[in-house]
Biopython code that builds the backbone (N, CA, C, O; Angstrom):
import numpy as np
from Bio.PDB.StructureBuilder import StructureBuilder

atoms = [
    (1, "MET", "N", (203.767, 403.334, 174.040)),
    (1, "MET", "CA", (203.426, 404.821, 173.289)),
    (1, "MET", "C", (204.720, 405.771, 174.073)),
    (1, "MET", "O", (204.954, 406.069, 175.245)),
    (2, "LYS", "N", (205.420, 406.067, 172.696)),
    (2, "LYS", "CA", (206.687, 407.476, 173.704)),
    (2, "LYS", "C", (206.451, 408.863, 173.467)),
    (2, "LYS", "O", (206.322, 409.223, 172.297)),
    (3, "GLU", "N", (206.359, 409.855, 174.561)),
    (3, "GLU", "CA", (206.317, 411.211, 173.727)),
    (3, "GLU", "C", (207.898, 411.537, 173.723)),
    (3, "GLU", "O", (208.836, 411.468, 174.517)),
    (4, "ILE", "N", (207.647, 411.970, 172.250)),
    (4, "ILE", "CA", (209.167, 412.469, 171.678)),
    (4, "ILE", "C", (209.442, 414.193, 171.715)),
    (4, "ILE", "O", (210.432, 414.925, 171.732)),
    (5, "PHE", "N", (208.638, 414.286, 171.717)),
    (5, "PHE", "CA", (208.608, 416.261, 171.460)),
    (5, "PHE", "C", (206.922, 416.410, 172.660)),
    (5, "PHE", "O", (206.157, 415.503, 172.989)),
    (6, "PRO", "N", (206.885, 417.535, 172.935)),
    (6, "PRO", "CA", (205.545, 417.723, 173.337)),
    (6, "PRO", "C", (204.750, 417.998, 172.699)),
    (6, "PRO", "O", (204.777, 419.018, 172.010)),
    (7, "GLN", "N", (203.512, 416.932, 172.737)),
    (7, "GLN", "CA", (202.230, 416.795, 171.910)),
    (7, "GLN", "C", (202.862, 415.936, 170.651)),
    (7, "GLN", "O", (202.334, 416.236, 169.580)),
    (8, "ILE", "N", (203.514, 415.294, 170.599)),
    (8, "ILE", "CA", (203.954, 414.640, 169.745)),
    (8, "ILE", "C", (204.431, 413.155, 170.206)),
    (8, "ILE", "O", (205.285, 413.088, 171.091)),
    (9, "THR", "N", (203.892, 411.924, 169.617)),
    (9, "THR", "CA", (204.226, 410.799, 170.280)),
    (9, "THR", "C", (204.781, 409.700, 168.720)),
    (9, "THR", "O", (204.721, 410.062, 167.544)),
    (10, "LEU", "N", (205.240, 408.469, 169.199)),
    (10, "LEU", "CA", (205.449, 407.231, 168.930)),
    (10, "LEU", "C", (204.856, 406.318, 169.439)),
    (10, "LEU", "O", (204.654, 406.229, 170.650)),
    (11, "ASP", "N", (204.204, 404.871, 167.930)),
    (11, "ASP", "CA", (203.688, 403.856, 168.767)),
    (11, "ASP", "C", (203.444, 403.186, 167.644)),
    (11, "ASP", "O", (202.694, 403.438, 166.701)),
    (12, "GLU", "N", (204.584, 401.792, 167.980)),
    (12, "GLU", "CA", (204.545, 401.191, 167.160)),
    (12, "GLU", "C", (203.532, 400.369, 165.930)),
    (12, "GLU", "O", (203.829, 399.766, 164.898)),
    (13, "LYS", "N", (201.959, 400.738, 166.734)),
    (13, "LYS", "CA", (200.745, 399.900, 166.327)),
    (13, "LYS", "C", (200.221, 401.273, 165.987)),
    (13, "LYS", "O", (199.004, 401.100, 166.059)),
    (14, "ILE", "N", (200.420, 402.550, 165.654)),
    (14, "ILE", "CA", (199.719, 403.665, 164.927)),
    (14, "ILE", "C", (200.658, 404.360, 164.014)),
    (14, "ILE", "O", (201.699, 404.984, 164.217)),
    (15, "GLN", "N", (199.792, 403.988, 162.654)),
    (15, "GLN", "CA", (200.809, 404.874, 161.517)),
    (15, "GLN", "C", (202.149, 404.391, 161.385)),
    (15, "GLN", "O", (203.068, 405.155, 161.087)),
    (16, "PHE", "N", (202.323, 403.116, 161.596)),
    (16, "PHE", "CA", (203.490, 402.057, 161.861)),
    (16, "PHE", "C", (204.621, 402.785, 162.702)),
    (16, "PHE", "O", (205.723, 402.438, 162.275)),
    (17, "GLY", "N", (204.715, 403.706, 163.785)),
    (17, "GLY", "CA", (205.418, 404.568, 164.009)),
    (17, "GLY", "C", (205.946, 405.519, 163.733)),
    (17, "GLY", "O", (207.019, 405.930, 164.174)),
    (18, "LYS", "N", (205.211, 406.030, 162.909)),
    (18, "LYS", "CA", (205.560, 407.647, 162.745)),
    (18, "LYS", "C", (205.046, 408.724, 163.579)),
    (18, "LYS", "O", (203.874, 408.732, 163.954)),
    (19, "PRO", "N", (205.941, 409.694, 163.902)),
    (19, "PRO", "CA", (205.365, 410.538, 164.535)),
    (19, "PRO", "C", (203.792, 411.098, 164.537)),
    (19, "PRO", "O", (203.250, 411.128, 163.433)),
    (20, "VAL", "N", (203.219, 411.427, 165.388)),
    (20, "VAL", "CA", (201.777, 411.725, 165.574)),
    (20, "VAL", "C", (201.182, 412.498, 166.511)),
    (20, "VAL", "O", (201.533, 412.267, 167.668)),
    (21, "ILE", "N", (200.364, 413.368, 166.337)),
    (21, "ILE", "CA", (199.671, 414.429, 167.159)),
    (21, "ILE", "C", (199.320, 412.956, 168.541)),
    (21, "ILE", "O", (198.816, 411.852, 168.334)),
    (22, "THR", "N", (199.730, 413.436, 169.610)),
    (22, "THR", "CA", (199.397, 412.258, 170.914)),
    (22, "THR", "C", (198.062, 412.583, 170.889)),
    (22, "THR", "O", (197.571, 413.641, 170.494)),
    (23, "GLY", "N", (197.468, 411.563, 171.357)),
    (23, "GLY", "CA", (195.944, 411.325, 171.449)),
    (23, "GLY", "C", (195.304, 410.776, 170.122)),
    (23, "GLY", "O", (194.254, 410.143, 170.018)),
    (24, "THR", "N", (196.086, 411.122, 169.232)),
    (24, "THR", "CA", (194.926, 410.774, 167.705)),
    (24, "THR", "C", (196.030, 409.992, 167.045)),
    (24, "THR", "O", (197.064, 409.618, 167.598)),
    (25, "ARG", "N", (195.615, 409.756, 165.560)),
    (25, "ARG", "CA", (196.321, 408.985, 164.330)),
    (25, "ARG", "C", (196.628, 410.116, 163.531)),
    (25, "ARG", "O", (196.821, 409.819, 162.352)),
    (26, "VAL", "N", (196.703, 410.971, 163.725)),
    (26, "VAL", "CA", (196.912, 412.144, 162.803)),
    (26, "VAL", "C", (198.550, 412.282, 162.652)),
    (26, "VAL", "O", (199.097, 412.833, 163.607)),
    (27, "PRO", "N", (199.391, 411.851, 161.579)),
    (27, "PRO", "CA", (201.028, 411.839, 161.579)),
    (27, "PRO", "C", (201.354, 413.188, 161.261)),
    (27, "PRO", "O", (200.624, 413.839, 160.515)),
    (28, "VAL", "N", (202.490, 413.708, 161.813)),
    (28, "VAL", "CA", (202.960, 415.012, 161.653)),
    (28, "VAL", "C", (203.153, 415.601, 160.386)),
    (28, "VAL", "O", (203.061, 416.806, 160.151)),
    (29, "GLU", "N", (203.474, 414.545, 159.428)),
    (29, "GLU", "CA", (203.878, 414.701, 158.017)),
    (29, "GLU", "C", (202.747, 415.139, 157.280)),
    (29, "GLU", "O", (202.926, 415.946, 156.368)),
    (30, "VAL", "N", (201.278, 414.605, 157.621)),
    (30, "VAL", "CA", (200.371, 415.223, 157.017)),
    (30, "VAL", "C", (199.753, 416.209, 157.488)),
    (30, "VAL", "O", (198.693, 416.445, 156.908)),
    (31, "ILE", "N", (200.121, 417.148, 158.663)),
    (31, "ILE", "CA", (199.591, 418.299, 159.284)),
    (31, "ILE", "C", (200.728, 419.133, 158.568)),
    (31, "ILE", "O", (200.195, 419.686, 157.605)),
    (32, "VAL", "N", (202.172, 419.481, 158.639)),
    (32, "VAL", "CA", (202.936, 420.014, 157.644)),
    (32, "VAL", "C", (202.873, 420.064, 156.166)),
    (32, "VAL", "O", (203.208, 421.089, 155.573)),
    (33, "GLY", "N", (202.432, 418.934, 155.498)),
    (33, "GLY", "CA", (202.162, 419.053, 154.371)),
    (33, "GLY", "C", (201.143, 419.608, 153.659)),
    (33, "GLY", "O", (201.211, 419.994, 152.492)),
    (34, "HIS", "N", (200.205, 419.639, 154.375)),
    (34, "HIS", "CA", (198.827, 420.674, 154.403)),
    (34, "HIS", "C", (198.997, 422.321, 154.503)),
    (34, "HIS", "O", (198.456, 423.254, 153.909)),
    (35, "ILE", "N", (200.214, 422.213, 155.748)),
    (35, "ILE", "CA", (200.453, 423.901, 155.835)),
    (35, "ILE", "C", (201.329, 424.397, 154.569)),
    (35, "ILE", "O", (201.277, 425.488, 154.001)),
    (36, "ALA", "N", (202.124, 423.316, 154.302)),
    (36, "ALA", "CA", (202.882, 423.699, 153.345)),
    (36, "ALA", "C", (202.139, 424.035, 151.880)),
    (36, "ALA", "O", (202.350, 424.852, 150.984)),
    (37, "ALA", "N", (201.328, 423.157, 152.069)),
    (37, "ALA", "CA", (200.412, 423.390, 150.353)),
    (37, "ALA", "C", (199.498, 424.741, 150.410)),
    (37, "ALA", "O", (198.755, 425.189, 149.537)),
    (38, "GLY", "N", (199.720, 425.133, 151.410)),
    (38, "GLY", "CA", (198.939, 426.694, 151.512)),
    (38, "GLY", "C", (197.503, 426.466, 152.382)),
    (38, "GLY", "O", (196.627, 427.321, 152.511)),
    (39, "ASP", "N", (197.483, 425.197, 152.905)),
    (39, "ASP", "CA", (196.153, 425.317, 153.319)),
    (39, "ASP", "C", (195.889, 425.913, 155.016)),
    (39, "ASP", "O", (196.743, 425.644, 155.860)),
    (40, "GLN", "N", (195.169, 426.385, 155.236)),
    (40, "GLN", "CA", (194.768, 427.431, 156.398)),
    (40, "GLN", "C", (194.839, 426.516, 157.674)),
    (40, "GLN", "O", (194.246, 425.447, 157.818)),
    (41, "MET", "N", (195.775, 427.211, 158.687)),
    (41, "MET", "CA", (195.453, 426.430, 159.720)),
    (41, "MET", "C", (194.232, 425.821, 160.362)),
    (41, "MET", "O", (194.213, 424.656, 160.759)),
    (42, "GLU", "N", (193.083, 426.759, 160.458)),
    (42, "GLU", "CA", (192.183, 426.617, 160.524)),
    (42, "GLU", "C", (191.075, 425.239, 159.951)),
    (42, "GLU", "O", (190.156, 424.627, 160.497)),
    (43, "THR", "N", (191.703, 425.168, 158.631)),
    (43, "THR", "CA", (191.200, 424.194, 157.658)),
    (43, "THR", "C", (191.491, 423.120, 158.441)),
    (43, "THR", "O", (190.680, 422.504, 159.133)),
    (44, "VAL", "N", (193.226, 422.792, 158.272)),
    (44, "VAL", "CA", (193.592, 421.748, 159.127)),
    (44, "VAL", "C", (192.674, 421.139, 160.365)),
    (44, "VAL", "O", (192.075, 420.066, 160.434)),
    (45, "MET", "N", (192.772, 422.093, 161.202)),
    (45, "MET", "CA", (192.280, 422.156, 162.461)),
    (45, "MET", "C", (191.023, 421.738, 162.548)),
    (45, "MET", "O", (190.687, 421.306, 163.651)),
    (46, "LYS", "N", (189.809, 421.745, 161.244)),
    (46, "LYS", "CA", (188.786, 421.452, 161.400)),
    (46, "LYS", "C", (188.446, 419.796, 160.619)),
    (46, "LYS", "O", (187.651, 418.898, 160.899)),
    (47, "GLU", "N", (189.297, 419.938, 159.737)),
    (47, "GLU", "CA", (189.331, 418.740, 158.866)),
    (47, "GLU", "C", (189.892, 417.369, 159.615)),
    (47, "GLU", "O", (189.679, 416.207, 159.269)),
    (48, "TYR", "N", (190.754, 417.895, 160.861)),
    (48, "TYR", "CA", (191.524, 416.749, 161.489)),
    (48, "TYR", "C", (190.913, 416.390, 162.917)),
    (48, "TYR", "O", (190.883, 415.332, 163.545)),
    (49, "GLY", "N", (190.421, 417.709, 163.201)),
    (49, "GLY", "CA", (189.973, 417.670, 164.955)),
    (49, "GLY", "C", (190.952, 417.912, 165.751)),
    (49, "GLY", "O", (191.081, 417.377, 166.852)),
    (50, "LEU", "N", (191.665, 418.676, 165.298)),
    (50, "LEU", "CA", (192.819, 419.633, 166.414)),
    (50, "LEU", "C", (192.782, 420.618, 166.462)),
    (50, "LEU", "O", (192.239, 421.318, 165.607)),
    (51, "THR", "N", (193.471, 421.132, 167.708)),
    (51, "THR", "CA", (193.800, 422.539, 168.040)),
    (51, "THR", "C", (194.879, 423.391, 167.697)),
    (51, "THR", "O", (195.842, 422.752, 167.274)),
    (52, "ARG", "N", (195.032, 424.538, 167.734)),
    (52, "ARG", "CA", (195.944, 425.504, 167.389)),
    (52, "ARG", "C", (197.257, 424.999, 167.583)),
    (52, "ARG", "O", (198.234, 424.961, 166.836)),
    (53, "GLU", "N", (197.086, 424.658, 168.626)),
    (53, "GLU", "CA", (198.606, 424.113, 169.734)),
    (53, "GLU", "C", (198.695, 422.730, 168.942)),
    (53, "GLU", "O", (199.736, 422.807, 168.289)),
    (54, "GLN", "N", (198.275, 421.885, 168.775)),
    (54, "GLN", "CA", (198.731, 420.852, 167.877)),
    (54, "GLN", "C", (199.082, 421.018, 166.991)),
    (54, "GLN", "O", (200.081, 420.373, 166.676)),
    (55, "ILE", "N", (198.536, 421.931, 166.059)),
    (55, "ILE", "CA", (198.925, 422.112, 164.892)),
    (55, "ILE", "C", (200.591, 422.876, 164.702)),
    (55, "ILE", "O", (201.446, 422.828, 163.818)),
    (56, "LEU", "N", (200.486, 423.532, 165.969)),
    (56, "LEU", "CA", (201.962, 424.365, 166.191)),
    (56, "LEU", "C", (202.815, 423.206, 166.525)),
    (56, "LEU", "O", (203.836, 423.088, 165.847)),
    (57, "ALA", "N", (202.490, 421.959, 167.830)),
    (57, "ALA", "CA", (203.275, 421.328, 167.862)),
    (57, "ALA", "C", (204.222, 420.808, 166.625)),
    (57, "ALA", "O", (205.417, 420.828, 166.328)),
    (58, "ALA", "N", (203.016, 420.342, 166.093)),
    (58, "ALA", "CA", (203.873, 419.395, 164.786)),
    (58, "ALA", "C", (204.639, 419.961, 163.833)),
    (58, "ALA", "O", (205.391, 419.274, 163.141)),
    (59, "LEU", "N", (204.463, 422.075, 163.610)),
    (59, "LEU", "CA", (205.510, 422.378, 162.749)),
    (59, "LEU", "C", (206.778, 422.720, 163.542)),
    (59, "LEU", "O", (207.900, 422.789, 163.041)),
    (60, "LYS", "N", (206.458, 422.942, 164.928)),
    (60, "LYS", "CA", (207.930, 423.319, 165.960)),
    (60, "LYS", "C", (208.605, 422.118, 165.889)),
    (60, "LYS", "O", (209.817, 422.172, 165.679)),
    (61, "TYR", "N", (207.875, 420.655, 166.068)),
    (61, "TYR", "CA", (208.624, 419.566, 165.902)),
    (61, "TYR", "C", (209.149, 419.336, 164.451)),
    (61, "TYR", "O", (210.089, 418.544, 164.394)),
    (62, "ALA", "N", (208.862, 419.703, 163.633)),
    (62, "ALA", "CA", (209.698, 419.628, 162.006)),
    (62, "ALA", "C", (210.580, 420.420, 161.922)),
    (62, "ALA", "O", (211.482, 420.158, 161.127)),
    (63, "ALA", "N", (210.645, 421.683, 162.712)),
    (63, "ALA", "CA", (211.387, 422.747, 162.369)),
    (63, "ALA", "C", (212.968, 422.151, 163.412)),
    (63, "ALA", "O", (214.163, 422.149, 163.119)),
    (64, "LYS", "N", (212.240, 421.720, 164.635)),
    (64, "LYS", "CA", (213.321, 421.049, 165.015)),
    (64, "LYS", "C", (214.287, 420.346, 164.224)),
    (64, "LYS", "O", (215.419, 420.758, 163.970)),
    (65, "LEU", "N", (213.609, 418.893, 163.719)),
    (65, "LEU", "CA", (214.413, 417.934, 163.200)),
    (65, "LEU", "C", (214.944, 418.755, 161.806)),
    (65, "LEU", "O", (215.792, 418.196, 161.110)),
    (66, "VAL", "N", (214.534, 419.816, 161.496)),
    (66, "VAL", "CA", (215.367, 420.092, 160.125)),
    (66, "VAL", "C", (216.564, 421.113, 160.721)),
    (66, "VAL", "O", (217.531, 421.380, 160.008)),
    (67, "GLY", "N", (216.455, 421.566, 161.835)),
    (67, "GLY", "CA", (217.601, 422.145, 162.516)),
    (67, "GLY", "C", (218.723, 421.411, 162.919)),
    (67, "GLY", "O", (219.871, 421.845, 162.827)),
    (68, "GLU", "N", (218.347, 420.026, 163.478)),
    (68, "GLU", "CA", (219.441, 419.171, 163.489)),
    (68, "GLU", "C", (219.825, 418.551, 162.229)),
    (68, "GLU", "O", (220.770, 417.763, 162.167)),
    (69, "GLU", "N", (219.078, 418.903, 161.164)),
    (69, "GLU", "CA", (219.566, 417.720, 159.939)),
    (69, "GLU", "C", (221.384, 418.622, 159.619)),
    (69, "GLU", "O", (221.668, 419.800, 159.832)),
    (70, "LEU", "N", (222.202, 417.601, 159.113)),
    (70, "LEU", "CA", (223.318, 418.305, 158.759)),
    (70, "LEU", "C", (223.546, 417.746, 157.193)),
    (70, "LEU", "O", (223.812, 416.588, 156.871)),
    (71, "VAL", "N", (223.374, 418.836, 156.367)),
    (71, "VAL", "CA", (223.422, 418.512, 154.584)),
    (71, "VAL", "C", (224.815, 419.010, 154.402)),
    (71, "VAL", "O", (225.471, 419.895, 154.951)),
    (72, "MET", "N", (225.143, 417.821, 153.083)),
    (72, "MET", "CA", (227.120, 418.290, 153.053)),
    (72, "MET", "C", (226.478, 418.921, 151.913)),
    (72, "MET", "O", (225.319, 418.799, 151.518)),
    (73, "ALA", "N", (227.626, 419.757, 151.364)),
    (73, "ALA", "CA", (227.247, 420.833, 150.267)),
    (73, "ALA", "C", (228.425, 419.891, 149.259)),
    (73, "ALA", "O", (229.431, 419.539, 149.874)),
    (74, "ARG", "N", (228.377, 419.659, 148.415)),
    (74, "ARG", "CA", (228.916, 418.517, 147.106)),
    (74, "ARG", "C", (229.610, 419.952, 145.925)),
    (74, "ARG", "O", (230.113, 419.668, 144.838)),
]
sb = StructureBuilder()
sb.init_structure("model")
sb.init_model(0)
sb.init_chain("A")
sb.init_seg("    ")
for serial, (resi, resn, name, xyz) in enumerate(atoms, 1):
    if name == "N":
        sb.init_residue(resn, " ", resi, " ")
    sb.init_atom(name, np.array(xyz, "f"), 0.0, 1.0, " ", f" {name:<3s}", serial, name[0])
structure = sb.get_structure()
């Protein structure tokens, strides 16, 4: 298990090595997808047994990745 961001870890034995919330099997992409679809933070927290801080960690990690992405205009 390797922490790649605060509260976000990678473990090849959990969710095929995708980033998950530390101590859970909940992938970051699932959390971000729910929020992007318009689900309330409280709903996601309840459904997956997460804290507000864990949800925010997933969003911050996603924002960091997007901020590092280089997109070439055509």
